[in-house]
C-alpha atoms as one frame of an Amber mdcrd trajectory, in Angstrom:
protein
 -54.307  -2.597-106.743 -53.714  -5.116-103.987 -50.511  -5.119-101.948 -49.013
  -7.823 -99.780 -49.361  -6.946 -96.068 -48.108  -9.818 -93.885 -50.085 -10.320
 -90.682 -46.980 -11.009 -88.557 -45.532  -7.504 -88.926 -46.104  -4.064 -87.406
 -46.065  -0.906 -89.539 -45.144   2.749 -89.283 -47.303   5.402 -90.985 -44.309
   6.172 -93.233 -44.483   2.597 -94.664 -41.625   0.903 -92.834 -42.347  -2.518
 -91.302 -40.852  -4.361 -88.348 -40.786  -8.068 -87.479 -39.974  -8.687 -83.807
 -38.628 -12.120 -82.970 -36.618 -13.239 -79.914 -35.483  -9.724 -79.016 -34.432
  -8.811 -82.544 -36.359  -6.412 -84.756 -35.919  -6.719 -88.535 -36.906  -3.619
 -90.526 -37.748  -2.895 -94.154 -40.255  -0.994 -96.292 -43.673  -2.247 -97.334
 -44.793  -3.650-100.664 -46.887  -0.489-101.107 -43.848   1.761-100.491 -41.592
  -0.061-102.948 -44.341   0.101-105.573 -44.805   3.848-105.038 -41.053   4.437
-105.326 -40.581   2.418-108.501 -37.232   0.876-109.365 -34.884   1.256-106.371
 -31.336   2.180-107.463 -29.584   3.041-104.163 -29.993   2.424-100.427 -28.021
   4.180 -97.670 -28.119   2.405 -94.293 -26.589   3.119 -90.857 -23.476   1.485
 -89.447 -23.683  -1.480 -87.100 -23.603  -0.345 -83.483 -25.460   2.883 -84.208
 -28.336   3.702 -81.830 -31.620   4.637 -83.510 -34.588   6.512 -82.082 -38.208
   5.617 -82.811 -39.276   7.510 -85.934 -35.729   8.840 -86.342 -34.188   8.816
 -89.798 -31.920   5.826 -90.360 -31.163   6.053 -94.057 -32.129   7.069 -97.559
 -33.647   5.159-100.444 -33.339   6.379-104.020 -35.427   5.216-106.952 -35.859
   6.315-110.540 -38.772   8.500-109.324 -37.685   9.959-105.984 -35.332  10.068
-103.023 -36.959   9.294 -99.662 -35.816   9.217 -96.067 -36.185   5.977 -94.096
 -37.518   6.058 -90.515 -37.062   3.517 -87.765 -40.339   2.108 -86.395 -38.657
   1.406 -83.052 -35.699   2.521 -80.966 -32.747   0.167 -80.716 -29.154  -0.574
 -81.606 -28.217  -1.696 -85.121 -26.760  -5.213 -84.995 -26.906  -6.170 -88.680
 -27.209  -4.298 -91.968 -28.326  -6.082 -95.137 -25.153  -5.437 -97.127 -26.594
  -7.246-100.167 -28.646  -4.096-100.819 -25.493  -2.107-101.565 -24.824  -4.249
-104.651 -28.436  -5.240-105.383 -30.804  -2.459-104.268 -33.483  -3.974-106.510
 -33.984  -6.669-103.844 -36.267  -4.099-102.150 -38.565  -4.253-105.197 -38.253
  -7.995-105.741 -38.836  -9.168-102.146 -39.591  -6.304 -99.693 -40.416  -8.658
 -96.785 -37.690 -11.221 -97.511 -34.323 -10.569 -99.172 -35.091  -6.821 -99.306
 -34.980  -6.331 -95.512 -32.725  -3.457 -94.431 -31.441  -3.807 -90.874 -31.821
  -5.552 -87.546 -31.966  -3.933 -84.118 -31.606  -5.218 -80.563 -32.686  -3.645
 -77.272 -36.099  -2.861 -78.729 -38.773  -1.374 -76.477 -42.064  -3.294 -76.154
 -43.819   0.077 -75.789 -42.496   1.110 -79.217 -43.917  -2.067 -80.779 -47.312
  -1.528 -79.178 -47.536   1.972 -80.658 -47.195   0.775 -84.278 -49.984   0.060
 -86.763 -51.426  -3.434 -86.917 -51.711  -5.058 -90.365 -55.436  -4.127 -90.495
 -54.717  -0.511 -89.514 -52.006  -0.320 -92.180 -54.386  -1.753 -94.815 -56.884
   0.966 -93.912 -54.177   3.631 -94.268 -53.121   2.698 -97.803 -56.626   2.101
 -99.201
């Protein structure tokens, strides 16, 4: 099976992605991860203003198959949470790189970004 892996993102081994743009990092889970989980029924996310550590747990995602922890690919401070996921958690399945994003961070370390998987490295991991 082929999964969408955008070339403008960085990835964590635990299947979270990050898009870094103008000092803001947007985070979500990959197409592969949402497919493995199945139908997402609940997402727990941190509060705005909360400081996250690289690879620290930031939330929980629950599907009809499993409950999984969510890990932050980078350190930073939560500036925005995608509140639409509280009412429509299925957005993670429908559009994992678009409307299914989870949170945005500021004060992100460039060193954290450089330590993440490239799209090609992530493709190799899931094959």
